[in-house]
CHARMM-style PDB file with segment names, atoms N, HN, CA, C and O in Angstrom:
ATOM      1  N   MET     1      54.313 112.074 107.222  1.00  0.00      PROA
ATOM      2  CA  MET     1      55.420 111.785 108.316  1.00  0.00      PROA
ATOM      3  C   MET     1      56.556 111.371 107.963  1.00  0.00      PROA
ATOM      4  O   MET     1      56.511 110.439 107.160  1.00  0.00      PROA
ATOM      5  N   PRO     2      57.825 111.808 108.343  1.00  0.00      PROA
ATOM      6  CA  PRO     2      59.374 111.539 107.992  1.00  0.00      PROA
ATOM      7  C   PRO     2      59.572 110.476 108.119  1.00  0.00      PROA
ATOM      8  O   PRO     2      58.732 109.882 108.794  1.00  0.00      PROA
ATOM      9  N   LYS     3      60.681 109.696 107.599  1.00  0.00      PROA
ATOM     10  HN  LYS     3      61.363 110.179 107.050  1.00  0.00      PROA
ATOM     11  CA  LYS     3      61.114 108.137 108.114  1.00  0.00      PROA
ATOM     12  C   LYS     3      62.182 108.191 109.066  1.00  0.00      PROA
ATOM     13  O   LYS     3      63.231 108.794 108.839  1.00  0.00      PROA
ATOM     14  N   LYS     4      62.002 107.739 109.845  1.00  0.00      PROA
ATOM     15  HN  LYS     4      61.150 107.249 110.029  1.00  0.00      PROA
ATOM     16  CA  LYS     4      63.024 107.569 111.036  1.00  0.00      PROA
ATOM     17  C   LYS     4      64.437 107.346 110.325  1.00  0.00      PROA
ATOM     18  O   LYS     4      64.576 106.709 109.281  1.00  0.00      PROA
ATOM     19  N   LYS     5      65.298 107.862 110.925  1.00  0.00      PROA
ATOM     20  HN  LYS     5      65.185 108.379 111.773  1.00  0.00      PROA
ATOM     21  CA  LYS     5      67.062 107.244 110.609  1.00  0.00      PROA
ATOM     22  C   LYS     5      67.092 106.203 111.120  1.00  0.00      PROA
ATOM     23  O   LYS     5      66.675 106.206 112.278  1.00  0.00      PROA
ATOM     24  N   THR     6      67.580 104.832 110.547  1.00  0.00      PROA
ATOM     25  HN  THR     6      67.919 104.830 109.606  1.00  0.00      PROA
ATOM     26  CA  THR     6      67.988 103.994 111.054  1.00  0.00      PROA
ATOM     27  C   THR     6      69.568 103.485 111.318  1.00  0.00      PROA
ATOM     28  O   THR     6      70.296 103.662 110.342  1.00  0.00      PROA
ATOM     29  N   THR     7      69.971 103.101 112.065  1.00  0.00      PROA
ATOM     30  HN  THR     7      69.379 102.958 112.858  1.00  0.00      PROA
ATOM     31  CA  THR     7      71.240 102.670 111.983  1.00  0.00      PROA
ATOM     32  C   THR     7      71.453 101.719 110.618  1.00  0.00      PROA
ATOM     33  O   THR     7      70.534 101.055 110.140  1.00  0.00      PROA
ATOM     34  N   PRO     8      72.548 101.750 110.173  1.00  0.00      PROA
ATOM     35  CA  PRO     8      73.052 100.360 109.090  1.00  0.00      PROA
ATOM     36  C   PRO     8      73.168  99.377 109.806  1.00  0.00      PROA
ATOM     37  O   PRO     8      73.635  99.562 110.930  1.00  0.00      PROA
ATOM     38  N   PRO     9      72.710  97.760 109.318  1.00  0.00      PROA
ATOM     39  CA  PRO     9      73.281  96.888 110.015  1.00  0.00      PROA
ATOM     40  C   PRO     9      74.795  96.497 110.151  1.00  0.00      PROA
ATOM     41  O   PRO     9      75.537  96.885 109.248  1.00  0.00      PROA
ATOM     42  N   SER    10      75.224  95.918 110.972  1.00  0.00      PROA
ATOM     43  HN  SER    10      74.621  95.603 111.706  1.00  0.00      PROA
ATOM     44  CA  SER    10      76.367  95.686 111.133  1.00  0.00      PROA
ATOM     45  C   SER    10      77.111  94.526 109.951  1.00  0.00      PROA
ATOM     46  O   SER    10      76.434  93.521 109.736  1.00  0.00      PROA
ATOM     47  N   PHE    11      78.131  94.617 109.383  1.00  0.00      PROA
ATOM     48  HN  PHE    11      78.681  95.434 109.558  1.00  0.00      PROA
ATOM     49  CA  PHE    11      78.579  93.705 108.277  1.00  0.00      PROA
ATOM     50  C   PHE    11      77.973  92.486 108.254  1.00  0.00      PROA
ATOM     51  O   PHE    11      77.342  92.092 107.274  1.00  0.00      PROA
ATOM     52  N   GLU    12      78.154  91.672 109.549  1.00  0.00      PROA
ATOM     53  HN  GLU    12      78.667  91.992 110.346  1.00  0.00      PROA
ATOM     54  CA  GLU    12      77.411  90.259 109.851  1.00  0.00      PROA
ATOM     55  C   GLU    12      75.960  90.175 109.908  1.00  0.00      PROA
ATOM     56  O   GLU    12      75.235  89.214 109.656  1.00  0.00      PROA
ATOM     57  N   GLU    13      75.619  91.546 110.347  1.00  0.00      PROA
ATOM     58  HN  GLU    13      76.209  92.327 110.552  1.00  0.00      PROA
ATOM     59  CA  GLU    13      73.735  91.044 110.045  1.00  0.00      PROA
ATOM     60  C   GLU    13      73.612  91.496 108.384  1.00  0.00      PROA
ATOM     61  O   GLU    13      72.769  91.034 107.615  1.00  0.00      PROA
ATOM     62  N   ALA    14      74.523  92.378 108.073  1.00  0.00      PROA
ATOM     63  HN  ALA    14      75.208  92.753 108.698  1.00  0.00      PROA
ATOM     64  CA  ALA    14      74.063  92.898 106.733  1.00  0.00      PROA
ATOM     65  C   ALA    14      74.159  91.187 105.601  1.00  0.00      PROA
ATOM     66  O   ALA    14      73.270  90.651 104.940  1.00  0.00      PROA
ATOM     67  N   LEU    15      75.236  90.887 105.756  1.00  0.00      PROA
ATOM     68  HN  LEU    15      75.959  91.322 106.293  1.00  0.00      PROA
ATOM     69  CA  LEU    15      75.815  89.588 105.310  1.00  0.00      PROA
ATOM     70  C   LEU    15      74.492  88.129 105.593  1.00  0.00      PROA
ATOM     71  O   LEU    15      73.866  87.349 104.876  1.00  0.00      PROA
ATOM     72  N   ALA    16      74.571  88.317 106.521  1.00  0.00      PROA
ATOM     73  HN  ALA    16      75.079  88.951 107.103  1.00  0.00      PROA
ATOM     74  CA  ALA    16      73.208  87.026 106.631  1.00  0.00      PROA
ATOM     75  C   ALA    16      71.928  87.242 106.347  1.00  0.00      PROA
ATOM     76  O   ALA    16      71.109  86.393 105.998  1.00  0.00      PROA
ATOM     77  N   GLU    17      71.728  88.592 106.525  1.00  0.00      PROA
ATOM     78  HN  GLU    17      72.394  89.282 106.809  1.00  0.00      PROA
ATOM     79  CA  GLU    17      70.140  89.020 105.620  1.00  0.00      PROA
ATOM     80  C   GLU    17      70.177  88.655 104.126  1.00  0.00      PROA
ATOM     81  O   GLU    17      69.267  88.192 103.439  1.00  0.00      PROA
ATOM     82  N   LEU    18      71.786  89.057 103.688  1.00  0.00      PROA
ATOM     83  HN  LEU    18      72.525  89.433 104.247  1.00  0.00      PROA
ATOM     84  CA  LEU    18      71.342  89.133 102.085  1.00  0.00      PROA
ATOM     85  C   LEU    18      71.567  87.412 101.850  1.00  0.00      PROA
ATOM     86  O   LEU    18      71.303  86.870 100.777  1.00  0.00      PROA
ATOM     87  N   GLU    19      72.041  86.752 102.921  1.00  0.00      PROA
ATOM     88  HN  GLU    19      72.256  87.192 103.793  1.00  0.00      PROA
ATOM     89  CA  GLU    19      72.381  85.312 102.328  1.00  0.00      PROA
ATOM     90  C   GLU    19      70.688  84.679 102.378  1.00  0.00      PROA
ATOM     91  O   GLU    19      70.289  83.937 101.481  1.00  0.00      PROA
ATOM     92  N   SER    20      70.028  84.983 103.244  1.00  0.00      PROA
ATOM     93  HN  SER    20      70.353  85.585 103.973  1.00  0.00      PROA
ATOM     94  CA  SER    20      68.406  84.693 103.303  1.00  0.00      PROA
ATOM     95  C   SER    20      67.897  85.178 102.622  1.00  0.00      PROA
ATOM     96  O   SER    20      66.900  84.503 102.366  1.00  0.00      PROA
ATOM     97  N   LEU    21      67.925  86.446 101.800  1.00  0.00      PROA
ATOM     98  HN  LEU    21      68.735  86.994 102.007  1.00  0.00      PROA
ATOM     99  CA  LEU    21      67.314  87.052 100.981  1.00  0.00      PROA
ATOM    100  C   LEU    21      67.645  86.030  99.419  1.00  0.00      PROA
ATOM    101  O   LEU    21      66.794  85.763  98.570  1.00  0.00      PROA
ATOM    102  N   VAL    22      68.905  85.665  99.401  1.00  0.00      PROA
ATOM    103  HN  VAL    22      69.596  85.881 100.091  1.00  0.00      PROA
ATOM    104  CA  VAL    22      69.445  84.708  98.117  1.00  0.00      PROA
ATOM    105  C   VAL    22      68.665  83.551  98.067  1.00  0.00      PROA
ATOM    106  O   VAL    22      68.091  83.191  97.040  1.00  0.00      PROA
ATOM    107  N   ASP    23      68.611  82.868  99.276  1.00  0.00      PROA
ATOM    108  HN  ASP    23      69.078  83.160 100.111  1.00  0.00      PROA
ATOM    109  CA  ASP    23      68.260  81.770  99.467  1.00  0.00      PROA
ATOM    110  C   ASP    23      66.280  81.910  99.142  1.00  0.00      PROA
ATOM    111  O   ASP    23      65.464  81.186  98.572  1.00  0.00      PROA
ATOM    112  N   SER    24      66.223  82.959  99.716  1.00  0.00      PROA
ATOM    113  HN  SER    24      66.886  83.547 100.179  1.00  0.00      PROA
ATOM    114  CA  SER    24      64.385  82.611  99.156  1.00  0.00      PROA
ATOM    115  C   SER    24      64.427  83.071  97.943  1.00  0.00      PROA
ATOM    116  O   SER    24      63.666  82.383  97.262  1.00  0.00      PROA
ATOM    117  N   LEU    25      65.133  84.220  97.062  1.00  0.00      PROA
ATOM    118  HN  LEU    25      65.751  84.778  97.615  1.00  0.00      PROA
ATOM    119  CA  LEU    25      64.975  83.978  95.731  1.00  0.00      PROA
ATOM    120  C   LEU    25      65.625  82.738  95.077  1.00  0.00      PROA
ATOM    121  O   LEU    25      65.027  82.121  94.196  1.00  0.00      PROA
ATOM    122  N   GLU    26      66.440  82.497  95.365  1.00  0.00      PROA
ATOM    123  HN  GLU    26      66.926  82.998  96.081  1.00  0.00      PROA
ATOM    124  CA  GLU    26      66.586  81.014  94.557  1.00  0.00      PROA
ATOM    125  C   GLU    26      65.578  80.034  94.636  1.00  0.00      PROA
ATOM    126  O   GLU    26      65.542  79.024  93.933  1.00  0.00      PROA
ATOM    127  N   GLN    27      64.534  80.430  95.736  1.00  0.00      PROA
ATOM    128  HN  GLN    27      64.563  81.251  96.307  1.00  0.00      PROA
ATOM    129  CA  GLN    27      63.716  78.937  95.798  1.00  0.00      PROA
ATOM    130  C   GLN    27      62.638  79.113  94.947  1.00  0.00      PROA
ATOM    131  O   GLN    27      61.877  78.147  94.913  1.00  0.00      PROA
ATOM    132  N   GLY    28      62.342  80.071  94.240  1.00  0.00      PROA
ATOM    133  HN  GLY    28      62.961  80.856  94.268  1.00  0.00      PROA
ATOM    134  CA  GLY    28      61.537  80.752  93.533  1.00  0.00      PROA
ATOM    135  C   GLY    28      59.846  80.867  93.927  1.00  0.00      PROA
ATOM    136  O   GLY    28      58.982  81.013  93.062  1.00  0.00      PROA
ATOM    137  N   ASP    29      59.662  80.805  94.875  1.00  0.00      PROA
ATOM    138  HN  ASP    29      60.364  80.687  95.578  1.00  0.00      PROA
ATOM    139  CA  ASP    29      58.298  80.987  95.543  1.00  0.00      PROA
ATOM    140  C   ASP    29      57.931  82.409  95.670  1.00  0.00      PROA
ATOM    141  O   ASP    29      56.766  82.490  96.058  1.00  0.00      PROA
ATOM    142  N   LEU    30      58.447  83.492  95.503  1.00  0.00      PROA
ATOM    143  HN  LEU    30      59.394  83.426  95.187  1.00  0.00      PROA
ATOM    144  CA  LEU    30      58.190  84.555  95.767  1.00  0.00      PROA
ATOM    145  C   LEU    30      57.180  85.081  94.438  1.00  0.00      PROA
ATOM    146  O   LEU    30      57.254  84.724  93.263  1.00  0.00      PROA
ATOM    147  N   SER    31      56.397  85.876  94.960  1.00  0.00      PROA
ATOM    148  HN  SER    31      56.337  86.165  95.915  1.00  0.00      PROA
ATOM    149  CA  SER    31      56.091  86.779  93.539  1.00  0.00      PROA
ATOM    150  C   SER    31      56.844  87.868  92.873  1.00  0.00      PROA
ATOM    151  O   SER    31      57.699  88.502  93.490  1.00  0.00      PROA
ATOM    152  N   LEU    32      56.579  88.086  91.742  1.00  0.00      PROA
ATOM    153  HN  LEU    32      55.884  87.571  91.240  1.00  0.00      PROA
ATOM    154  CA  LEU    32      57.578  88.955  90.999  1.00  0.00      PROA
ATOM    155  C   LEU    32      57.849  90.547  92.068  1.00  0.00      PROA
ATOM    156  O   LEU    32      58.925  90.986  92.474  1.00  0.00      PROA
ATOM    157  N   GLU    33      56.538  91.080  92.269  1.00  0.00      PROA
ATOM    158  HN  GLU    33      55.664  90.724  91.939  1.00  0.00      PROA
ATOM    159  CA  GLU    33      56.978  92.238  93.251  1.00  0.00      PROA
ATOM    160  C   GLU    33      57.428  92.172  94.212  1.00  0.00      PROA
ATOM    161  O   GLU    33      58.014  93.112  94.749  1.00  0.00      PROA
ATOM    162  N   ASP    34      57.222  90.585  94.900  1.00  0.00      PROA
ATOM    163  HN  ASP    34      56.746  89.822  94.463  1.00  0.00      PROA
ATOM    164  CA  ASP    34      58.182  90.293  96.375  1.00  0.00      PROA
ATOM    165  C   ASP    34      59.667  90.054  95.872  1.00  0.00      PROA
ATOM    166  O   ASP    34      60.607  90.513  96.522  1.00  0.00      PROA
ATOM    167  N   SER    35      59.865  89.343  94.728  1.00  0.00      PROA
ATOM    168  HN  SER    35      59.102  88.971  94.200  1.00  0.00      PROA
ATOM    169  CA  SER    35      61.285  89.343  94.443  1.00  0.00      PROA
ATOM    170  C   SER    35      61.869  90.697  93.680  1.00  0.00      PROA
ATOM    171  O   SER    35      63.019  90.631  93.245  1.00  0.00      PROA
ATOM    172  N   LEU    36      61.202  91.778  93.524  1.00  0.00      PROA
ATOM    173  HN  LEU    36      60.268  91.832  93.878  1.00  0.00      PROA
ATOM    174  CA  LEU    36      62.012  92.708  93.065  1.00  0.00      PROA
ATOM    175  C   LEU    36      62.227  93.795  94.458  1.00  0.00      PROA
ATOM    176  O   LEU    36      63.006  94.743  94.558  1.00  0.00      PROA
ATOM    177  N   LYS    37      61.344  93.327  95.343  1.00  0.00      PROA
ATOM    178  HN  LYS    37      60.710  92.557  95.261  1.00  0.00      PROA
ATOM    179  CA  LYS    37      61.552  93.823  96.835  1.00  0.00      PROA
ATOM    180  C   LYS    37      62.840  93.167  97.432  1.00  0.00      PROA
ATOM    181  O   LYS    37      63.705  93.789  98.050  1.00  0.00      PROA
ATOM    182  N   SER    38      62.850  92.018  97.202  1.00  0.00      PROA
ATOM    183  HN  SER    38      62.148  91.513  96.700  1.00  0.00      PROA
ATOM    184  CA  SER    38      64.136  91.226  97.731  1.00  0.00      PROA
ATOM    185  C   SER    38      65.302  91.726  97.148  1.00  0.00      PROA
ATOM    186  O   SER    38      66.327  92.007  97.769  1.00  0.00      PROA
ATOM    187  N   PHE    39      65.101  91.851  95.729  1.00  0.00      PROA
ATOM    188  HN  PHE    39      64.269  91.622  95.224  1.00  0.00      PROA
ATOM    189  CA  PHE    39      66.627  92.421  94.855  1.00  0.00      PROA
ATOM    190  C   PHE    39      66.646  93.752  95.401  1.00  0.00      PROA
ATOM    191  O   PHE    39      67.730  94.112  95.859  1.00  0.00      PROA
ATOM    192  N   GLU    40      65.669  94.575  95.456  1.00  0.00      PROA
ATOM    193  HN  GLU    40      64.788  94.282  95.084  1.00  0.00      PROA
ATOM    194  CA  GLU    40      66.583  96.004  95.935  1.00  0.00      PROA
ATOM    195  C   GLU    40      66.829  95.656  97.237  1.00  0.00      PROA
ATOM    196  O   GLU    40      68.056  95.565  97.241  1.00  0.00      PROA
ATOM    197  N   ARG    41      66.524  95.452  98.132  1.00  0.00      PROA
ATOM    198  HN  ARG    41      65.527  95.526  98.129  1.00  0.00      PROA
ATOM    199  CA  ARG    41      67.015  95.175  99.813  1.00  0.00      PROA
ATOM    200  C   ARG    41      68.357  94.402  99.640  1.00  0.00      PROA
ATOM    201  O   ARG    41      69.299  94.515 100.424  1.00  0.00      PROA
ATOM    202  N   GLY    42      68.349  93.586  98.508  1.00  0.00      PROA
ATOM    203  HN  GLY    42      67.583  93.494  97.871  1.00  0.00      PROA
ATOM    204  CA  GLY    42      69.779  92.964  98.285  1.00  0.00      PROA
ATOM    205  C   GLY    42      70.773  93.818  97.955  1.00  0.00      PROA
ATOM    206  O   GLY    42      71.922  93.805  98.396  1.00  0.00      PROA
ATOM    207  N   MET    43      70.277  94.594  97.128  1.00  0.00      PROA
ATOM    208  HN  MET    43      69.344  94.604  96.769  1.00  0.00      PROA
ATOM    209  CA  MET    43      71.372  95.929  96.780  1.00  0.00      PROA
ATOM    210  C   MET    43      71.809  96.647  97.555  1.00  0.00      PROA
ATOM    211  O   MET    43      72.989  96.994  97.613  1.00  0.00      PROA
ATOM    212  N   GLU    44      70.663  97.087  98.488  1.00  0.00      PROA
ATOM    213  HN  GLU    44      69.704  96.805  98.441  1.00  0.00      PROA
ATOM    214  CA  GLU    44      71.210  98.099  99.589  1.00  0.00      PROA
ATOM    215  C   GLU    44      72.151  97.297 100.525  1.00  0.00      PROA
ATOM    216  O   GLU    44      73.262  97.766 100.775  1.00  0.00      PROA
ATOM    217  N   LEU    45      71.699  95.921 101.141  1.00  0.00      PROA
ATOM    218  HN  LEU    45      70.797  95.541 100.938  1.00  0.00      PROA
ATOM    219  CA  LEU    45      72.563  95.375 101.688  1.00  0.00      PROA
ATOM    220  C   LEU    45      74.120  94.978 101.057  1.00  0.00      PROA
ATOM    221  O   LEU    45      75.142  94.752 101.704  1.00  0.00      PROA
ATOM    222  N   THR    46      73.945  94.977  99.673  1.00  0.00      PROA
ATOM    223  HN  THR    46      73.115  95.161  99.147  1.00  0.00      PROA
ATOM    224  CA  THR    46      75.457  94.604  98.789  1.00  0.00      PROA
ATOM    225  C   THR    46      76.559  96.179  99.470  1.00  0.00      PROA
ATOM    226  O   THR    46      77.572  96.135 100.169  1.00  0.00      PROA
ATOM    227  N   ARG    47      75.828  97.394  98.906  1.00  0.00      PROA
ATOM    228  HN  ARG    47      75.006  97.429  98.338  1.00  0.00      PROA
ATOM    229  CA  ARG    47      76.215  98.598  99.360  1.00  0.00      PROA
ATOM    230  C   ARG    47      77.249  98.634 100.782  1.00  0.00      PROA
ATOM    231  O   ARG    47      78.383  99.100 100.901  1.00  0.00      PROA
ATOM    232  N   THR    48      76.387  97.965 101.760  1.00  0.00      PROA
ATOM    233  HN  THR    48      75.466  97.587 101.663  1.00  0.00      PROA
ATOM    234  CA  THR    48      76.421  98.367 103.196  1.00  0.00      PROA
ATOM    235  C   THR    48      77.896  97.560 103.446  1.00  0.00      PROA
ATOM    236  O   THR    48      78.871  98.040 104.023  1.00  0.00      PROA
ATOM    237  N   CYS    49      77.777  96.019 102.773  1.00  0.00      PROA
ATOM    238  HN  CYS    49      76.985  95.628 102.304  1.00  0.00      PROA
ATOM    239  CA  CYS    49      78.667  94.942 102.891  1.00  0.00      PROA
ATOM    240  C   CYS    49      79.905  95.652 102.185  1.00  0.00      PROA
ATOM    241  O   CYS    49      80.985  95.439 102.737  1.00  0.00      PROA
ATOM    242  N   GLN    50      79.923  96.482 101.023  1.00  0.00      PROA
ATOM    243  HN  GLN    50      79.046  96.654 100.574  1.00  0.00      PROA
ATOM    244  CA  GLN    50      81.061  96.658 100.199  1.00  0.00      PROA
ATOM    245  C   GLN    50      81.774  98.006 100.992  1.00  0.00      PROA
ATOM    246  O   GLN    50      83.003  98.033 101.056  1.00  0.00      PROA
ATOM    247  N   GLN    51      80.979  99.112 101.588  1.00  0.00      PROA
ATOM    248  HN  GLN    51      79.980  99.090 101.536  1.00  0.00      PROA
ATOM    249  CA  GLN    51      81.412 100.110 102.485  1.00  0.00      PROA
ATOM    250  C   GLN    51      82.230  99.442 103.267  1.00  0.00      PROA
ATOM    251  O   GLN    51      83.451  99.396 103.122  1.00  0.00      PROA
ATOM    252  N   ALA    52      81.474  98.798 104.282  1.00  0.00      PROA
ATOM    253  HN  ALA    52      80.482  98.835 104.399  1.00  0.00      PROA
ATOM    254  CA  ALA    52      82.595  98.019 105.585  1.00  0.00      PROA
ATOM    255  C   ALA    52      83.442  97.147 105.559  1.00  0.00      PROA
ATOM    256  O   ALA    52      83.953  96.743 106.603  1.00  0.00      PROA
ATOM    257  N   LEU    53      83.767  96.678 104.392  1.00  0.00      PROA
ATOM    258  HN  LEU    53      83.352  97.006 103.543  1.00  0.00      PROA
ATOM    259  CA  LEU    53      84.906  95.838 103.450  1.00  0.00      PROA
ATOM    260  C   LEU    53      85.882  97.322 103.230  1.00  0.00      PROA
ATOM    261  O   LEU    53      87.004  97.479 103.712  1.00  0.00      PROA
ATOM    262  N   LYS    54      85.287  98.124 102.553  1.00  0.00      PROA
ATOM    263  HN  LYS    54      84.376  97.996 102.161  1.00  0.00      PROA
ATOM    264  CA  LYS    54      86.560  99.225 101.904  1.00  0.00      PROA
ATOM    265  C   LYS    54      86.622 100.176 103.285  1.00  0.00      PROA
ATOM    266  O   LYS    54      87.675 100.802 103.167  1.00  0.00      PROA
ATOM    267  N   GLU    55      86.069 100.512 104.358  1.00  0.00      PROA
ATOM    268  HN  GLU    55      85.213 100.004 104.455  1.00  0.00      PROA
ATOM    269  CA  GLU    55      86.502 100.775 105.710  1.00  0.00      PROA
ATOM    270  C   GLU    55      87.390 100.015 106.357  1.00  0.00      PROA
ATOM    271  O   GLU    55      88.380 100.429 106.960  1.00  0.00      PROA
ATOM    272  N   ALA    56      86.992  98.738 106.217  1.00  0.00      PROA
ATOM    273  HN  ALA    56      86.187  98.402 105.728  1.00  0.00      PROA
ATOM    274  CA  ALA    56      88.177  97.698 107.144  1.00  0.00      PROA
ATOM    275  C   ALA    56      89.959  97.844 106.078  1.00  0.00      PROA
ATOM    276  O   ALA    56      91.088  98.189 106.426  1.00  0.00      PROA
ATOM    277  N   GLU    57      89.430  97.421 104.865  1.00  0.00      PROA
ATOM    278  HN  GLU    57      88.513  97.140 104.583  1.00  0.00      PROA
ATOM    279  CA  GLU    57      90.659  97.702 104.317  1.00  0.00      PROA
ATOM    280  C   GLU    57      91.570  98.655 104.244  1.00  0.00      PROA
ATOM    281  O   GLU    57      92.756  98.454 103.983  1.00  0.00      PROA
ATOM    282  N   GLN    58      90.958  99.948 104.514  1.00  0.00      PROA
ATOM    283  HN  GLN    58      89.994 100.110 104.725  1.00  0.00      PROA
ATOM    284  CA  GLN    58      91.599 101.526 104.655  1.00  0.00      PROA
ATOM    285  C   GLN    58      92.042 101.147 105.823  1.00  0.00      PROA
ATOM    286  O   GLN    58      93.271 101.104 105.791  1.00  0.00      PROA
ATOM    287  N   LYS    59      91.443 100.735 107.245  1.00  0.00      PROA
ATOM    288  HN  LYS    59      90.444 100.770 107.270  1.00  0.00      PROA
ATOM    289  CA  LYS    59      92.089 100.855 108.517  1.00  0.00      PROA
ATOM    290  C   LYS    59      93.229  99.986 108.495  1.00  0.00      PROA
ATOM    291  O   LYS    59      94.176 100.322 109.207  1.00  0.00      PROA
ATOM    292  N   VAL    60      93.352  98.649 107.637  1.00  0.00      PROA
ATOM    293  HN  VAL    60      92.583  98.377 107.059  1.00  0.00      PROA
ATOM    294  CA  VAL    60      94.514  97.876 107.369  1.00  0.00      PROA
ATOM    295  C   VAL    60      95.592  98.254 107.111  1.00  0.00      PROA
ATOM    296  O   VAL    60      96.665  97.981 107.648  1.00  0.00      PROA
ATOM    297  N   GLN    61      95.292  99.079 106.048  1.00  0.00      PROA
ATOM    298  HN  GLN    61      94.420  99.301 105.613  1.00  0.00      PROA
ATOM    299  CA  GLN    61      96.498  99.625 105.125  1.00  0.00      PROA
ATOM    300  C   GLN    61      97.212 101.316 106.294  1.00  0.00      PROA
ATOM    301  O   GLN    61      98.360 101.755 106.369  1.00  0.00      PROA
ATOM    302  N   ILE    62      96.180 101.707 106.848  1.00  0.00      PROA
ATOM    303  HN  ILE    62      95.247 101.351 106.787  1.00  0.00      PROA
ATOM    304  CA  ILE    62      96.714 102.685 107.932  1.00  0.00      PROA
ATOM    305  C   ILE    62      97.584 101.969 108.894  1.00  0.00      PROA
ATOM    306  O   ILE    62      98.696 102.408 109.188  1.00  0.00      PROA
ATOM    307  N   LEU    63      97.194 101.087 109.293  1.00  0.00      PROA
ATOM    308  HN  LEU    63      96.291 100.731 109.054  1.00  0.00      PROA
ATOM    309  CA  LEU    63      97.913 100.038 110.505  1.00  0.00      PROA
ATOM    310  C   LEU    63      99.093  99.596 110.045  1.00  0.00      PROA
ATOM    311  O   LEU    63     100.095  99.726 110.749  1.00  0.00      PROA
ATOM    312  N   THR    64      99.167  98.924 108.623  1.00  0.00      PROA
ATOM    313  HN  THR    64      98.353  98.818 108.051  1.00  0.00      PROA
ATOM    314  CA  THR    64     100.200  98.323 108.178  1.00  0.00      PROA
ATOM    315  C   THR    64     101.183  99.194 107.806  1.00  0.00      PROA
ATOM    316  O   THR    64     102.340  98.806 107.970  1.00  0.00      PROA
ATOM    317  N   SER    65     100.954 100.565 107.224  1.00  0.00      PROA
ATOM    318  HN  SER    65     100.015 100.881 107.091  1.00  0.00      PROA
ATOM    319  CA  SER    65     102.037 101.370 106.910  1.00  0.00      PROA
ATOM    320  C   SER    65     102.239 102.420 108.020  1.00  0.00      PROA
ATOM    321  O   SER    65     103.047 103.318 107.784  1.00  0.00      PROA
ATOM    322  N   ASN    66     101.599 102.407 109.198  1.00  0.00      PROA
ATOM    323  HN  ASN    66     100.943 101.677 109.390  1.00  0.00      PROA
ATOM    324  CA  ASN    66     102.244 102.953 110.581  1.00  0.00      PROA
ATOM    325  C   ASN    66     103.044 101.740 111.145  1.00  0.00      PROA
ATOM    326  O   ASN    66     103.650 102.134 112.141  1.00  0.00      PROA
ATOM    327  N   ASN    67     103.242 100.672 110.951  1.00  0.00      PROA
ATOM    328  HN  ASN    67     102.749 100.351 110.142  1.00  0.00      PROA
ATOM    329  CA  ASN    67     103.723  99.283 111.234  1.00  0.00      PROA
ATOM    330  C   ASN    67     105.145  99.534 110.780  1.00  0.00      PROA
ATOM    331  O   ASN    67     106.114  99.598 111.538  1.00  0.00      PROA
ATOM    332  N   THR    68     105.173  99.691 109.256  1.00  0.00      PROA
ATOM    333  HN  THR    68     104.387  99.639 108.641  1.00  0.00      PROA
ATOM    334  CA  THR    68     106.521  99.862 108.572  1.00  0.00      PROA
ATOM    335  C   THR    68     107.324 101.115 109.016  1.00  0.00      PROA
ATOM    336  O   THR    68     108.453 101.016 109.498  1.00  0.00      PROA
ATOM    337  N   GLU    69     106.693 102.284 108.831  1.00  0.00      PROA
ATOM    338  HN  GLU    69     105.777 102.365 108.440  1.00  0.00      PROA
ATOM    339  CA  GLU    69     107.516 103.261 109.418  1.00  0.00      PROA
ATOM    340  C   GLU    69     107.851 102.778 110.777  1.00  0.00      PROA
ATOM    341  O   GLU    69     109.053 102.520 110.822  1.00  0.00      PROA
ATOM    342  N   ALA    70     107.388 102.606 111.647  1.00  0.00      PROA
ATOM    343  HN  ALA    70     106.411 102.816 111.611  1.00  0.00      PROA
ATOM    344  CA  ALA    70     107.763 102.469 112.815  1.00  0.00      PROA
ATOM    345  C   ALA    70     109.224 101.281 112.782  1.00  0.00      PROA
ATOM    346  O   ALA    70     110.187 101.248 113.548  1.00  0.00      PROA
ATOM    347  N   GLU    71     108.963 100.558 111.807  1.00  0.00      PROA
ATOM    348  HN  GLU    71     108.181 100.584 111.185  1.00  0.00      PROA
ATOM    349  CA  GLU    71     109.946  99.304 111.876  1.00  0.00      PROA
ATOM    350  C   GLU    71     111.037 100.263 111.055  1.00  0.00      PROA
ATOM    351  O   GLU    71     112.226 100.101 111.327  1.00  0.00      PROA
ATOM    352  N   LEU    72     110.799 100.895 110.420  1.00  0.00      PROA
ATOM    353  HN  LEU    72     109.832 101.027 110.199  1.00  0.00      PROA
ATOM    354  CA  LEU    72     112.137 101.955 109.480  1.00  0.00      PROA
ATOM    355  C   LEU    72     112.746 102.520 110.465  1.00  0.00      PROA
ATOM    356  O   LEU    72     113.943 102.413 110.733  1.00  0.00      PROA
ATOM    357  N   ASN    73     111.685 103.330 111.210  1.00  0.00      PROA
ATOM    358  HN  ASN    73     110.713 103.417 110.992  1.00  0.00      PROA
ATOM    359  CA  ASN    73     112.396 104.168 112.373  1.00  0.00      PROA
ATOM    360  C   ASN    73     113.447 103.430 113.359  1.00  0.00      PROA
ATOM    361  O   ASN    73     114.532 103.982 113.537  1.00  0.00      PROA
ATOM    362  N   SER    74     113.171 102.226 113.994  1.00  0.00      PROA
ATOM    363  HN  SER    74     112.289 101.777 113.849  1.00  0.00      PROA
ATOM    364  CA  SER    74     114.055 101.592 114.747  1.00  0.00      PROA
ATOM    365  C   SER    74     115.230 101.274 113.966  1.00  0.00      PROA
ATOM    366  O   SER    74     116.344 101.400 114.474  1.00  0.00      PROA
ATOM    367  N   GLU    75     115.063 100.821 112.620  1.00  0.00      PROA
ATOM    368  HN  GLU    75     114.158 100.719 112.207  1.00  0.00      PROA
ATOM    369  CA  GLU    75     116.436 100.578 112.216  1.00  0.00      PROA
ATOM    370  C   GLU    75     117.671 101.272 112.294  1.00  0.00      PROA
ATOM    371  O   GLU    75     118.796 100.857 112.572  1.00  0.00      PROA
ATOM    372  N   GLN    76     117.144 102.714 111.918  1.00  0.00      PROA
ATOM    373  HN  GLN    76     116.230 103.051 111.693  1.00  0.00      PROA
ATOM    374  CA  GLN    76     118.113 103.705 112.105  1.00  0.00      PROA
ATOM    375  C   GLN    76     118.798 104.019 113.080  1.00  0.00      PROA
ATOM    376  OT1 GLN    76     119.601 104.949 112.996  1.00  0.00      PROA
TER     377      GLN     76
END
């Protein structure tokens, strides 16, 4: 049976889950197998967060460049 496509978590959800995983890993109560699964999930969440931050940075750059162009045009 094929896996269902799930929507990625929001930045806030991914960050909260990542923090929870880090806490559980730091406690050291997990088995090696569970630790590896948590680490793997943490890497996925890290990529999700990095992508969301990259997209936000691009939006900010677009908005600020548009604003700068508007300011330059109004000064002429």
